[in-house]
All heavy atoms as an XYZ file, in Angstrom:
820
protein
N     -61.962   -238.196   -122.933
C     -62.652   -239.556   -122.605
C     -61.600   -240.604   -122.892
O     -61.204   -240.747   -124.137
C     -63.995   -239.648   -123.303
C     -64.613   -240.936   -123.014
S     -66.307   -241.055   -123.518
C     -66.108   -241.467   -125.236
N     -61.375   -241.390   -121.996
C     -60.419   -242.575   -122.174
C     -61.190   -243.901   -122.470
O     -61.973   -244.287   -121.538
C     -59.442   -242.660   -120.966
C     -58.421   -243.736   -121.227
O     -58.154   -244.167   -122.325
N     -57.743   -244.070   -120.173
N     -61.165   -244.370   -123.690
C     -61.828   -245.723   -123.949
C     -60.805   -246.690   -124.278
O     -59.886   -246.507   -125.120
C     -62.875   -245.473   -125.064
O     -63.708   -244.438   -124.746
C     -63.639   -246.751   -125.357
N     -60.878   -247.915   -123.632
C     -59.884   -248.923   -123.883
C     -60.745   -250.227   -124.215
O     -61.826   -250.488   -123.758
C     -59.039   -249.237   -122.710
C     -58.201   -248.019   -122.433
C     -59.814   -249.637   -121.524
N     -60.190   -251.090   -125.195
C     -60.819   -252.403   -125.360
C     -60.856   -253.206   -124.081
O     -59.924   -253.128   -123.257
C     -59.953   -253.022   -126.441
C     -59.099   -251.954   -126.920
C     -58.922   -250.986   -125.901
N     -61.734   -254.126   -124.002
C     -62.005   -255.013   -122.815
C     -60.670   -255.900   -122.517
O     -60.352   -256.096   -121.437
C     -63.215   -255.747   -122.904
C     -63.653   -256.348   -121.575
C     -63.170   -256.965   -123.999
C     -64.992   -256.818   -121.508
N     -60.104   -256.303   -123.556
C     -58.872   -257.274   -123.456
C     -57.686   -256.411   -122.906
O     -57.085   -256.915   -122.035
C     -58.499   -257.929   -124.685
C     -57.796   -257.087   -125.769
C     -56.565   -256.749   -125.753
C     -58.613   -256.423   -126.748
C     -55.933   -255.949   -126.696
C     -58.171   -255.608   -127.670
C     -56.784   -255.315   -127.624
N     -57.588   -255.124   -123.223
C     -56.581   -254.331   -122.603
C     -56.863   -253.965   -121.202
O     -55.974   -253.933   -120.341
C     -56.365   -252.999   -123.509
C     -55.182   -252.227   -123.114
C     -54.958   -250.990   -124.032
O     -55.689   -250.837   -125.093
O     -54.151   -250.121   -123.653
N     -58.147   -253.777   -120.875
C     -58.511   -253.410   -119.568
C     -58.223   -254.589   -118.673
O     -57.774   -254.499   -117.510
C     -60.013   -253.077   -119.472
N     -58.458   -255.842   -119.145
C     -58.259   -257.024   -118.375
C     -56.728   -257.162   -118.123
O     -56.254   -257.533   -117.027
C     -58.770   -258.260   -119.080
C     -58.607   -259.547   -118.364
C     -59.020   -260.681   -119.126
C     -57.710   -261.193   -119.949
N     -57.593   -262.474   -120.536
N     -55.897   -256.942   -119.136
C     -54.505   -257.135   -118.970
C     -53.760   -256.100   -118.172
O     -52.611   -256.317   -117.620
C     -53.794   -257.169   -120.398
C     -54.199   -258.395   -121.101
O     -54.616   -259.494   -120.555
N     -54.241   -258.396   -122.446
N     -54.350   -254.905   -118.129
C     -53.725   -253.762   -117.376
C     -54.621   -253.168   -116.335
O     -54.679   -251.998   -116.154
C     -53.251   -252.625   -118.419
C     -52.322   -253.164   -119.503
C     -52.046   -252.002   -120.478
C     -51.055   -252.423   -121.446
N     -50.864   -251.310   -122.474
N     -55.390   -253.924   -115.722
C     -56.372   -253.510   -114.716
C     -55.824   -252.520   -113.772
O     -56.375   -251.541   -113.554
C     -57.153   -254.668   -114.094
C     -58.284   -254.292   -113.185
C     -59.334   -253.456   -113.933
C     -58.909   -255.586   -112.562
N     -54.743   -252.832   -113.002
C     -54.221   -251.933   -112.087
C     -53.975   -250.590   -112.575
O     -54.245   -249.510   -111.941
C     -53.016   -252.577   -111.515
C     -53.142   -254.044   -111.730
C     -53.957   -254.153   -113.024
N     -53.315   -250.556   -113.816
C     -53.096   -249.244   -114.411
C     -54.462   -248.419   -114.642
O     -54.425   -247.214   -114.376
C     -52.394   -249.440   -115.801
C     -52.176   -248.174   -116.643
C     -51.170   -247.249   -116.359
C     -53.082   -248.057   -117.678
C     -51.165   -246.166   -117.024
C     -52.981   -246.878   -118.445
C     -51.990   -245.905   -118.110
O     -51.821   -244.721   -118.902
N     -55.402   -249.090   -115.196
C     -56.690   -248.408   -115.518
C     -57.364   -247.990   -114.249
O     -58.113   -246.994   -114.221
C     -57.488   -249.130   -116.437
C     -56.956   -249.145   -117.810
C     -56.532   -250.399   -118.381
C     -56.739   -247.999   -118.546
C     -55.886   -250.392   -119.647
C     -56.129   -248.030   -119.854
C     -55.718   -249.177   -120.489
N     -57.324   -248.818   -113.139
C     -57.822   -248.438   -111.858
C     -57.237   -247.139   -111.307
O     -57.909   -246.162   -110.885
C     -57.857   -249.510   -110.861
C     -58.803   -250.545   -111.307
C     -58.100   -249.048   -109.454
C     -58.829   -251.833   -110.391
N     -55.935   -247.109   -111.385
C     -55.130   -245.887   -111.053
C     -55.635   -244.709   -111.880
O     -55.787   -243.541   -111.390
C     -53.689   -246.164   -111.168
C     -52.872   -244.948   -110.795
N     -52.733   -244.396   -109.446
C     -52.140   -244.039   -111.565
C     -51.983   -243.344   -109.455
N     -51.578   -243.100   -110.719
N     -55.841   -244.899   -113.163
C     -56.206   -243.805   -113.986
C     -57.663   -243.315   -113.618
O     -57.876   -242.142   -113.642
C     -56.143   -244.302   -115.504
C     -56.146   -243.193   -116.420
C     -55.821   -243.690   -117.847
O     -56.319   -244.737   -118.202
N     -55.105   -242.978   -118.601
N     -58.434   -244.207   -113.280
C     -59.884   -243.904   -112.860
C     -59.800   -243.029   -111.506
O     -60.626   -242.095   -111.410
C     -60.695   -245.077   -112.629
N     -58.871   -243.282   -110.813
C     -58.684   -242.589   -109.460
C     -58.165   -241.220   -109.693
O     -58.517   -240.354   -108.944
C     -57.821   -243.407   -108.530
C     -58.430   -244.670   -108.004
C     -57.396   -245.503   -107.136
O     -56.197   -245.521   -107.523
O     -57.797   -246.146   -106.160
N     -57.190   -241.074   -110.574
C     -56.466   -239.787   -110.761
C     -56.983   -239.005   -111.848
O     -57.002   -237.732   -111.750
C     -55.065   -240.059   -110.885
O     -54.861   -240.916   -112.090
C     -54.390   -240.780   -109.698
N     -57.395   -239.558   -112.995
C     -57.721   -238.801   -114.165
C     -59.275   -238.662   -114.338
O     -59.766   -237.605   -114.632
C     -57.107   -239.426   -115.424
C     -57.479   -238.597   -116.728
C     -55.565   -239.366   -115.349
N     -59.846   -239.772   -114.187
C     -61.351   -239.808   -114.405
C     -61.832   -241.159   -114.924
O     -61.007   -242.107   -115.014
N     -63.011   -241.219   -115.290
C     -63.650   -242.581   -115.727
C     -62.787   -243.106   -116.970
O     -62.322   -242.429   -117.820
C     -65.018   -242.214   -116.134
C     -65.317   -240.899   -115.478
C     -64.084   -240.182   -115.337
N     -62.796   -244.414   -116.917
C     -62.195   -245.204   -118.047
C     -63.298   -246.046   -118.556
O     -63.849   -246.888   -117.988
C     -61.021   -246.101   -117.491
C     -60.453   -246.890   -118.698
C     -59.929   -245.249   -116.806
N     -63.636   -245.796   -119.838
C     -64.764   -246.455   -120.506
C     -64.178   -247.665   -121.261
O     -63.025   -247.711   -121.689
C     -65.299   -245.525   -121.632
C     -66.125   -244.422   -120.973
C     -65.426   -243.147   -120.747
C     -67.403   -244.561   -120.537
C     -66.037   -242.226   -120.117
C     -68.028   -243.492   -119.925
C     -67.324   -242.341   -119.772
N     -64.897   -248.875   -121.172
C     -64.401   -250.151   -121.593
C     -65.317   -250.519   -122.852
O     -66.608   -250.450   -122.721
C     -64.450   -251.161   -120.571
C     -63.558   -250.790   -119.388
C     -63.989   -252.593   -120.994
C     -63.760   -251.573   -118.136
N     -64.598   -250.909   -123.833
C     -65.274   -251.276   -125.133
C     -65.141   -252.720   -125.540
O     -64.132   -253.294   -125.227
C     -65.125   -250.392   -126.290
O     -63.607   -250.575   -126.523
N     -66.153   -253.204   -126.283
C     -66.110   -254.490   -126.878
C     -66.598   -254.293   -128.330
O     -67.819   -253.753   -128.529
C     -66.951   -255.466   -126.201
C     -66.815   -256.811   -126.841
C     -67.796   -257.920   -126.269
N     -67.788   -258.010   -124.730
C     -68.911   -257.856   -124.129
N     -70.077   -257.553   -124.655
N     -68.940   -257.977   -122.700
N     -65.799   -254.605   -129.352
C     -66.139   -254.486   -130.735
C     -66.583   -253.007   -130.981
O     -67.591   -252.734   -131.580
C     -67.190   -255.438   -131.136
C     -66.786   -256.865   -131.059
C     -67.840   -257.877   -131.646
N     -67.573   -259.160   -131.172
C     -68.187   -259.792   -130.205
N     -69.163   -259.189   -129.581
N     -67.876   -260.978   -129.932
N     -65.863   -251.958   -130.572
C     -66.032   -250.601   -130.817
C     -67.372   -250.059   -130.118
O     -67.865   -248.962   -130.519
C     -66.071   -250.182   -132.230
C     -64.681   -250.410   -132.789
O     -63.555   -250.151   -132.095
N     -64.559   -250.955   -133.988
N     -67.926   -250.858   -129.113
C     -69.033   -250.378   -128.430
C     -68.778   -250.251   -127.062
O     -68.298   -251.299   -126.410
C     -70.288   -251.292   -128.657
C     -71.571   -250.887   -127.996
C     -72.671   -251.959   -128.310
C     -73.853   -251.474   -127.485
N     -74.914   -252.544   -127.484
N     -69.151   -249.180   -126.305
C     -68.865   -248.942   -124.970
C     -69.753   -249.882   -124.131
O     -70.996   -249.880   -124.279
C     -69.024   -247.567   -124.480
O     -68.189   -246.658   -125.199
C     -68.694   -247.380   -122.994
N     -69.234   -250.751   -123.233
C     -70.006   -251.720   -122.500
C     -69.768   -251.668   -121.044
O     -70.513   -252.241   -120.275
C     -69.613   -253.128   -122.986
C     -70.108   -253.415   -124.379
C     -68.213   -253.541   -122.785
N     -68.937   -250.836   -120.592
C     -68.725   -250.650   -119.096
C     -67.838   -249.364   -118.856
O     -67.335   -248.732   -119.714
N     -67.736   -249.150   -117.579
C     -66.916   -247.934   -117.135
C     -66.256   -248.277   -115.799
O     -66.963   -248.774   -114.913
C     -67.810   -246.735   -117.089
C     -68.836   -246.738   -116.201
C     -66.891   -245.366   -116.905
N     -65.039   -247.901   -115.583
C     -64.337   -247.870   -114.318
C     -64.438   -246.494   -113.764
O     -64.045   -245.549   -114.487
C     -62.868   -248.317   -114.468
C     -62.623   -249.790   -114.671
C     -61.112   -249.904   -114.973
C     -62.874   -250.401   -113.321
N     -64.813   -246.358   -112.521
C     -64.734   -244.990   -111.840
C     -64.180   -245.273   -110.533
O     -64.126   -246.275   -109.884
C     -66.198   -244.453   -111.748
C     -67.192   -245.368   -110.966
C     -66.762   -244.087   -113.129
C     -68.539   -244.683   -110.696
N     -63.726   -244.105   -109.910
C     -63.095   -244.092   -108.669
C     -64.243   -244.373   -107.585
O     -65.383   -244.103   -107.841
C     -62.376   -242.884   -108.280
O     -63.336   -241.778   -108.065
N     -63.790   -244.842   -106.389
C     -64.870   -244.963   -105.335
C     -65.507   -243.673   -104.920
O     -66.683   -243.576   -104.549
C     -64.146   -245.738   -104.073
C     -65.330   -246.220   -103.121
C     -63.125   -244.818   -103.408
C     -66.232   -247.140   -103.689
N     -64.702   -242.645   -105.040
C     -65.220   -241.275   -104.638
C     -66.389   -240.909   -105.658
O     -67.433   -240.353   -105.274
C     -64.180   -240.128   -104.624
C     -63.272   -240.351   -103.520
O     -63.629   -240.951   -102.473
O     -62.058   -239.888   -103.646
N     -66.068   -241.085   -106.932
C     -67.164   -240.799   -107.953
C     -68.332   -241.640   -107.733
O     -69.496   -241.303   -107.837
C     -66.606   -241.025   -109.330
C     -65.774   -239.845   -109.866
C     -65.404   -239.890   -111.311
O     -66.348   -239.999   -112.083
O     -64.258   -239.902   -111.649
N     -68.133   -242.911   -107.393
C     -69.319   -243.879   -107.173
C     -70.123   -243.403   -105.966
O     -71.326   -243.362   -105.959
C     -68.714   -245.298   -106.836
C     -69.784   -246.331   -106.416
C     -70.654   -246.805   -107.426
C     -69.926   -246.519   -105.051
C     -71.626   -247.731   -106.987
C     -70.931   -247.395   -104.769
C     -71.772   -248.042   -105.593
O     -72.733   -248.895   -105.220
N     -69.393   -243.051   -104.858
C     -70.100   -242.611   -103.719
C     -70.917   -241.220   -104.052
O     -72.075   -241.098   -103.509
C     -69.161   -242.321   -102.476
C     -68.668   -243.602   -101.918
O     -69.359   -244.678   -102.043
N     -67.528   -243.636   -101.365
N     -70.411   -240.341   -104.746
C     -71.042   -239.144   -105.207
C     -72.237   -239.552   -105.983
O     -73.395   -238.896   -105.859
C     -70.130   -238.175   -106.020
C     -69.156   -237.535   -105.144
O     -69.273   -237.485   -103.982
N     -68.031   -237.143   -105.790
N     -72.174   -240.530   -106.842
C     -73.302   -240.839   -107.659
C     -74.449   -241.447   -106.856
O     -75.644   -241.156   -106.949
C     -72.806   -241.941   -108.697
C     -73.991   -242.513   -109.565
C     -74.520   -241.801   -110.568
C     -74.388   -243.759   -109.227
C     -75.586   -242.390   -111.360
C     -75.412   -244.346   -110.035
C     -76.077   -243.705   -111.030
N     -74.070   -242.370   -105.921
C     -74.961   -243.019   -104.989
C     -75.650   -241.811   -104.142
O     -76.922   -241.921   -103.883
C     -74.445   -244.029   -104.049
C     -73.940   -245.158   -104.952
C     -75.319   -244.536   -103.019
C     -74.968   -245.871   -105.760
N     -74.955   -240.859   -103.659
C     -75.541   -239.862   -102.811
C     -76.534   -239.020   -103.576
O     -77.549   -238.506   -102.947
C     -74.463   -238.989   -102.273
N     -76.373   -238.861   -104.867
C     -77.255   -237.994   -105.703
C     -78.608   -238.792   -106.062
O     -79.540   -238.231   -106.367
C     -76.647   -237.611   -106.979
C     -75.561   -236.667   -106.730
S     -74.722   -236.004   -108.287
C     -75.303   -236.966   -109.575
N     -78.505   -240.112   -105.919
C     -79.714   -240.895   -106.283
C     -80.841   -240.588   -105.302
O     -80.741   -240.558   -104.129
C     -79.373   -242.378   -106.154
C     -80.465   -243.335   -106.560
C     -79.944   -244.816   -106.394
C     -81.077   -245.733   -106.783
N     -80.632   -247.101   -106.604
N     -82.058   -240.247   -105.833
C     -83.245   -239.898   -105.055
C     -83.592   -241.051   -104.076
O     -83.638   -242.144   -104.531
C     -84.250   -239.537   -105.996
C     -83.831   -239.994   -107.291
C     -82.425   -240.261   -107.234
N     -83.913   -240.737   -102.927
C     -84.337   -241.784   -101.944
C     -85.849   -242.058   -102.153
O     -86.617   -241.159   -102.487
C     -84.178   -241.272   -100.531
C     -82.736   -240.773   -100.176
C     -81.799   -241.924   -100.215
C     -80.456   -241.432    -99.724
N     -79.374   -241.895   -100.459
N     -86.127   -243.343   -101.950
C     -87.561   -243.731   -102.120
C     -88.496   -243.102   -101.054
O     -87.982   -243.160    -99.895
C     -87.684   -245.176   -102.178
N     -89.603   -242.625   -101.432
C     -90.547   -242.135   -100.437
C     -91.276   -243.280    -99.767
O     -91.230   -244.450   -100.209
C     -91.583   -241.180   -101.079
O     -92.409   -241.892   -101.874
N     -91.996   -242.955    -98.745
C     -92.805   -244.039    -98.027
C     -93.803   -244.674    -99.081
O     -94.114   -245.738    -98.923
C     -93.341   -243.530    -96.757
C     -94.049   -244.606    -95.955
C     -94.480   -242.428    -97.110
C     -93.093   -245.457    -95.231
N     -94.347   -243.761    -99.934
C     -95.325   -244.229   -100.830
C     -94.714   -245.163   -101.972
O     -95.215   -246.261   -102.265
C     -95.989   -243.116   -101.486
C     -96.821   -242.229   -100.673
C     -97.380   -241.049   -101.446
C     -97.967   -242.948   -100.025
N     -93.480   -244.889   -102.361
C     -92.746   -245.749   -103.269
C     -92.474   -247.115   -102.557
O     -92.548   -248.181   -103.252
C     -91.335   -245.104   -103.669
C     -91.636   -243.903   -104.413
O     -92.650   -243.644   -105.132
O     -90.692   -242.971   -104.419
N     -92.045   -247.042   -101.252
C     -91.788   -248.236   -100.594
C     -93.068   -249.130   -100.390
O     -92.931   -250.345   -100.502
C     -90.995   -248.013    -99.219
C     -89.752   -247.412    -99.476
C     -89.068   -247.097    -98.070
N     -87.824   -246.389    -98.322
C     -86.561   -247.037    -98.243
N     -86.472   -248.221    -98.044
N     -85.514   -246.337    -98.384
N     -94.099   -248.471   -100.144
C     -95.407   -249.203   -100.010
C     -95.844   -249.806   -101.336
O     -96.186   -251.014   -101.246
C     -96.484   -248.271    -99.455
N     -95.679   -249.135   -102.335
C     -96.012   -249.743   -103.714
C     -95.056   -250.891   -103.977
O     -95.561   -251.869   -104.525
C     -95.895   -248.655   -104.796
N     -93.867   -250.769   -103.713
C     -92.913   -251.892   -103.869
C     -93.299   -253.112   -103.047
O     -93.224   -254.306   -103.529
C     -91.494   -251.481   -103.682
C     -90.394   -252.495   -103.874
C     -88.918   -252.033   -103.600
O     -88.752   -250.900   -103.308
O     -88.142   -252.928   -103.598
N     -93.538   -252.815   -101.788
C     -93.954   -253.834   -100.912
C     -95.237   -254.644   -101.381
O     -95.308   -255.832   -101.414
C     -94.213   -253.347    -99.524
C     -94.569   -254.328    -98.513
C     -93.459   -255.094    -97.860
C     -95.802   -254.561    -97.991
C     -93.761   -255.956    -96.864
C     -96.168   -255.523    -97.057
C     -95.056   -256.262    -96.477
N     -96.180   -253.857   -101.945
C     -97.430   -254.391   -102.535
C     -97.083   -255.391   -103.615
O     -97.678   -256.495   -103.730
C     -98.360   -253.377   -103.020
C     -99.138   -252.614   -101.927
C    -100.134   -251.576   -102.626
N    -100.437   -250.603   -101.701
C    -101.374   -250.604   -100.716
N    -101.973   -251.660   -100.523
N    -101.538   -249.552    -99.991
N     -96.138   -254.994   -104.507
C     -95.823   -255.809   -105.700
C     -95.123   -256.999   -105.212
O     -95.377   -258.106   -105.743
C     -94.817   -255.028   -106.603
C     -95.555   -253.987   -107.421
C     -94.559   -253.442   -108.575
N     -93.387   -252.848   -108.052
C     -93.213   -251.726   -107.642
N     -94.287   -250.778   -107.702
N     -92.067   -251.218   -107.257
N     -94.137   -256.924   -104.348
C     -93.420   -258.073   -103.910
C     -94.180   -259.078   -103.043
O     -93.836   -260.287   -102.954
C     -92.127   -257.584   -103.008
C     -91.102   -256.989   -103.885
C     -89.918   -256.568   -103.053
C     -88.834   -256.058   -103.791
N     -87.700   -255.664   -103.143
N     -95.251   -258.694   -102.345
C     -96.078   -259.531   -101.446
C     -97.431   -259.707   -102.013
O     -98.411   -259.960   -101.167
C     -96.079   -258.976    -99.972
O     -96.667   -257.653   -100.029
C     -94.707   -258.791    -99.525
N     -97.555   -259.600   -103.273
C     -98.945   -259.729   -103.940
C     -99.608   -261.015   -103.378
O     -99.012   -262.109   -103.552
C     -98.919   -259.698   -105.388
N    -100.771   -260.929   -102.816
C    -101.439   -262.101   -102.310
C    -101.216   -262.511   -100.954
O    -101.917   -263.252   -100.357
N    -100.180   -262.054   -100.324
C     -99.904   -262.293    -98.983
C    -100.610   -261.495    -97.911
O    -100.875   -261.930    -96.879
C     -98.248   -262.311    -98.741
C     -97.477   -263.289    -99.514
C     -95.992   -263.034    -99.251
C     -97.845   -264.700    -99.241
N    -100.821   -260.181    -98.305
C    -101.468   -259.244    -97.441
C    -102.610   -258.669    -98.101
O    -102.545   -258.503    -99.411
C    -100.467   -258.213    -96.965
C     -99.313   -258.687    -96.097
C     -98.080   -258.845    -96.764
C     -99.459   -258.884    -94.738
C     -96.964   -259.305    -95.962
C     -98.424   -259.388    -94.088
C     -97.120   -259.595    -94.631
N    -103.577   -258.263    -97.366
C    -104.714   -257.479    -97.997
C    -104.262   -255.981    -98.077
O    -103.318   -255.607    -97.437
C    -105.958   -257.508    -97.078
O    -105.659   -256.884    -95.793
C    -106.441   -258.924    -96.799
N    -104.973   -255.251    -98.864
C    -104.547   -253.759    -98.986
C    -104.680   -253.081    -97.717
O    -103.917   -252.134    -97.286
C    -105.449   -253.022   -100.044
C    -105.052   -253.366   -101.461
O    -103.934   -253.808   -101.720
O    -105.900   -253.145   -102.418
N    -105.739   -253.454    -96.866
C    -105.926   -252.849    -95.572
C    -104.679   -253.204    -94.629
O    -104.203   -252.298    -93.929
C    -107.199   -253.355    -94.894
C    -107.506   -252.744    -93.558
C    -108.770   -253.163    -93.028
C    -108.944   -252.562    -91.683
N    -110.121   -253.034    -90.901
N    -104.179   -254.330    -94.624
C    -103.004   -254.799    -93.801
C    -101.812   -253.961    -94.300
O    -101.097   -253.434    -93.387
C    -102.759   -256.256    -93.952
C    -103.752   -257.131    -93.225
C    -103.606   -258.648    -93.492
O    -103.257   -258.918    -94.592
N    -103.668   -259.430    -92.493
N    -101.633   -253.759    -95.500
C    -100.478   -253.034    -96.009
C    -100.564   -251.548    -95.643
O     -99.532   -250.925    -95.275
C    -100.293   -253.172    -97.583
C     -99.973   -254.709    -97.887
C     -99.286   -252.221    -98.111
C     -99.916   -254.996    -99.360
N    -101.853   -250.958    -95.753
C    -101.988   -249.638    -95.330
C    -101.664   -249.477    -93.824
O    -101.105   -248.390    -93.526
C    -103.468   -249.188    -95.564
C    -103.806   -249.013    -97.065
O    -102.906   -249.007    -97.890
O    -104.902   -249.182    -97.496
N    -102.035   -250.439    -92.994
C    -101.674   -250.368    -91.613
C    -100.197   -250.435    -91.345
O     -99.698   -249.713    -90.551
C    -102.442   -251.386    -90.770
C    -103.908   -251.266    -90.685
C    -104.635   -252.444    -90.186
O    -104.013   -253.462    -89.866
O    -105.915   -252.321    -90.084
N     -99.526   -251.249    -92.176
C     -98.107   -251.400    -91.953
C     -97.400   -250.122    -92.345
O     -96.434   -249.680    -91.641
C     -97.531   -252.536    -92.914
C     -97.941   -253.826    -92.394
C     -96.014   -252.517    -93.012
C     -97.754   -255.028    -93.467
N     -97.784   -249.394    -93.414
C     -97.132   -248.255    -93.772
C     -97.854   -246.916    -93.294
O     -97.503   -245.867    -93.761
C     -97.103   -248.207    -95.336
C     -96.023   -249.079    -95.930
C     -96.295   -250.470    -96.256
C     -94.716   -248.751    -95.980
C     -95.343   -251.260    -96.748
C     -93.717   -249.579    -96.451
C     -94.090   -250.834    -96.771
N     -98.680   -247.030    -92.312
C     -99.347   -245.814    -91.709
C     -98.281   -245.126    -90.839
O     -97.896   -245.653    -89.863
C    -100.478   -246.336    -90.880
C    -101.372   -245.106    -90.428
O    -101.008   -243.979    -90.657
O    -102.376   -245.366    -89.730
N     -98.102   -243.901    -91.266
C     -96.942   -243.172    -90.477
C     -97.568   -242.044    -89.685
O     -96.866   -241.304    -89.019
C     -95.904   -242.543    -91.438
C     -95.139   -243.707    -92.116
C     -96.621   -241.695    -92.468
N     -98.847   -242.077    -89.542
C     -99.467   -241.023    -88.710
C     -99.314   -241.305    -87.262
O     -99.170   -242.515    -86.782
C    -100.958   -241.044    -88.938
C    -101.285   -240.433    -90.309
C    -102.791   -240.541    -90.586
N    -103.073   -241.972    -90.785
C    -104.273   -242.353    -91.166
N    -105.272   -241.656    -91.391
N    -104.394   -243.661    -91.337
N     -99.249   -240.343    -86.368
C     -99.145   -240.560    -85.033
C    -100.426   -241.003    -84.329
O    -101.425   -240.108    -84.292
C     -98.601   -239.223    -84.325
C     -98.357   -239.306    -82.819
O     -98.442   -240.467    -82.337
O     -98.109   -238.313    -82.210
N    -100.520   -242.163    -83.812
C    -101.729   -242.662    -83.331
C    -101.648   -242.737    -81.783
O    -102.336   -243.548    -81.117
C    -102.007   -244.130    -83.923
C    -102.380   -244.039    -85.432
O    -103.066   -243.056    -85.876
N    -101.816   -244.859    -86.097
N    -100.771   -241.944    -81.205
C    -100.728   -241.858    -79.764
C    -102.011   -241.397    -79.155
O    -102.598   -240.357    -79.641
C     -99.632   -240.881    -79.344
O     -98.333   -241.231    -80.004
C     -99.394   -240.894    -77.866
N    -102.552   -242.076    -78.161
C    -103.692   -241.708    -77.511
C    -103.595   -240.267    -76.914
O    -102.549   -240.019    -76.279
C    -104.021   -242.813    -76.545
C    -102.881   -243.538    -76.361
C    -102.004   -243.279    -77.569
N    -104.667   -239.529    -76.882
C    -104.634   -238.197    -76.265
C    -104.883   -238.275    -74.846
O    -105.977   -238.028    -74.397
C    -105.613   -237.273    -76.985
C    -105.445   -235.895    -76.651
O    -104.394   -235.458    -76.292
O    -106.448   -235.007    -76.973
N    -103.878   -238.596    -74.102
C    -104.018   -238.723    -72.611
C    -103.093   -237.671    -71.943
O    -102.316   -237.049    -72.619
C    -103.707   -240.102    -72.155
O    -102.178   -240.352    -72.490
C    -104.495   -241.202    -72.791
N    -103.194   -237.630    -70.730
C    -102.381   -236.713    -69.816
C    -100.857   -237.068    -70.099
O    -100.119   -236.172    -70.354
C    -102.591   -236.821    -68.348
C    -101.611   -236.163    -67.553
C    -101.589   -234.787    -67.363
C    -100.657   -236.884    -66.819
C    -100.647   -234.163    -66.633
C     -99.689   -236.196    -66.062
C     -99.684   -234.876    -65.937
O     -98.707   -234.186    -65.177
N    -100.500   -238.319    -70.115
C     -99.125   -238.716    -70.312
C     -98.595   -238.286    -71.676
O     -97.382   -238.005    -71.742
C     -98.944   -240.281    -70.166
C     -99.061   -240.748    -68.800
C    -100.573   -241.022    -68.455
O    -101.440   -240.930    -69.324
O    -100.840   -241.105    -67.276
N     -99.430   -238.163    -72.652
C     -98.880   -237.817    -74.037
C     -98.571   -236.309    -74.080
O     -97.927   -235.880    -75.046
C     -99.849   -238.197    -75.014
O    -101.106   -237.479    -75.033
N     -99.080   -235.517    -73.165
C     -98.804   -234.087    -73.120
C     -97.916   -233.697    -71.946
O     -97.756   -232.497    -71.695
C    -100.245   -233.390    -72.949
C    -101.044   -233.590    -74.126
N    -100.878   -232.908    -75.343
C    -102.244   -234.347    -74.245
C    -101.831   -233.332    -76.226
N    -102.667   -234.179    -75.582
N     -97.265   -234.626    -71.259
C     -96.437   -234.234    -70.227
C     -95.382   -233.359    -70.378
O     -95.008   -232.456    -69.504
C     -95.967   -235.604    -69.492
C     -95.530   -235.337    -68.116
C     -94.890   -236.170    -70.316
C     -95.391   -236.600    -67.244
N     -94.819   -233.317    -71.593
C     -93.669   -232.428    -71.890
C     -94.076   -231.204    -72.745
O     -93.255   -230.433    -73.193
C     -92.573   -233.097    -72.645
C     -91.882   -234.218    -71.681
C     -92.027   -235.506    -72.025
C     -91.044   -233.716    -70.719
C     -91.430   -236.442    -71.134
C     -90.421   -234.673    -69.847
C     -90.621   -236.096    -70.110
N     -95.409   -230.956    -72.797
C     -95.873   -229.844    -73.685
C     -95.390   -228.510    -73.059
O     -95.472   -228.346    -71.779
C     -97.316   -229.801    -73.733
C     -97.921   -230.731    -74.712
O     -97.069   -231.474    -75.421
O     -99.131   -230.923    -74.815
N     -94.663   -227.701    -73.778
C     -94.231   -226.395    -73.247
C     -92.916   -226.408    -72.456
O     -92.316   -225.354    -72.241
N     -92.387   -227.546    -72.157
C     -91.142   -227.643    -71.425
C     -90.010   -227.194    -72.237
O     -89.095   -226.558    -71.851
C     -90.898   -229.122    -70.972
C     -89.459   -229.274    -70.372
C     -91.888   -229.574    -69.966
N     -89.969   -227.506    -73.564
C     -88.791   -227.237    -74.368
C     -89.044   -226.001    -75.295
O     -88.183   -225.735    -76.157
C     -88.380   -228.508    -75.254
C     -88.044   -229.712    -74.410
C     -88.905   -230.678    -74.275
C     -86.882   -229.721    -73.750
C     -88.593   -231.846    -73.476
C     -86.503   -230.774    -72.966
C     -87.407   -231.949    -72.848
N     -90.186   -225.362    -75.125
C     -90.519   -224.143    -75.916
C     -89.726   -222.984    -75.295
O     -89.529   -222.874    -74.152
C     -91.924   -223.801    -75.835
C     -92.791   -224.888    -76.448
O     -92.295   -225.732    -77.287
O     -94.012   -224.999    -76.151
N     -89.216   -222.145    -76.260
C     -88.534   -220.906    -75.754
C     -89.510   -219.787    -75.611
O     -90.433   -219.603    -76.069
C     -87.501   -220.461    -76.752
C     -86.285   -221.415    -76.878
O     -86.000   -222.069    -75.845
O     -85.627   -221.555    -77.899
């Protein structure tokens, strides 16, 4: 693990960025306490890809919090309703069986 003081990271930033790209993370400290880390873009992208995606329920709950008082619960439920509400008509069944093997 490579840990450098913040003043050294500031003075030699290109060197430590190169080190993050080739060797691995560079931890940055202030008063002997780690306060940050430099990582390569590849490591960052891997980290973001591993982050779990929010479900439709998580997004609906977040929307409720952010718009408290602007919409009723019923309106929000309608916005996030993901069920297929296509009417059961001839046109909605026109391709039934066409693509089945």
